[in-house]
N, C-alpha and C positions, 0 to 999 in steps of 0.2 A: 188288520184286526177282523176276526170273524164275528159276525153279528147274527143272532137268531131272534126273530120277532114273532110274537103270537098275538093275534087279534082276539079280544074278548067278545062276549055276547053283546047284542044290541041293548041299548038303554034309551029311555025317552030323553029327548033334548040333547043327546050326545051323538056327534057324527061318528066317532070311532074311539075305542079304548084299546090300548095295546101295551104289552110288556115285551121288552127286548133285553137280551143278555149278550154282552160283548166281552170277548176274551182279549184282555189288554196285552197278552204275551209277556207279562212281567210277574206272573203268579197271582194276579188279581183279576177280578171280573167286575164289570159295571152292569148293574141292573137298573133299567129305566122304565118307569111307568108313565104313559102319556094318555091324556084325555083331551079330545078335540071337540070344541063346541061351535055351533054356528054363531057368528057375529061376536064372539068373545075370545079372549086369549086362551091358548092351550094351557092345561095344567101339566107340568112335567116334574117328576121326582126322580132323582138319580142317586143311587147308593153304590158304594164300592165295597166288595167283599173279597176275602181271601178264598183260595180253593176250598179250604175246610168250611168256611162260612157258607159258601154256595152249596157244598155237599150237605150241610145240615138243613138248609132250606129245602133242597130237593128231597131229602129223606122225610121231612115233615109233610111235604105235599103228597108223597107216596103213601104215607101213613093215613092222611086225611081221606084220600081216595079209596084206600082199602084194597085188599087183594081178592075180594069177592067171596071169602069164606064165611061171611056173616049170615 
């Protein structure tokens, strides 16, 4: 399985926040968000998407960022 991980910006009282996307090679993708805290349990959320669902999320993110024409 191919996994791509992206680390988020620093936050107070958080060691690291990250988002990873894993290709399950069965037509689905796993999106996992992790937040690591000092002396606390990590918060982990995992969601499974189809290729079309992941494409919709990617399109939304591209729209939010914009193309610089504004």
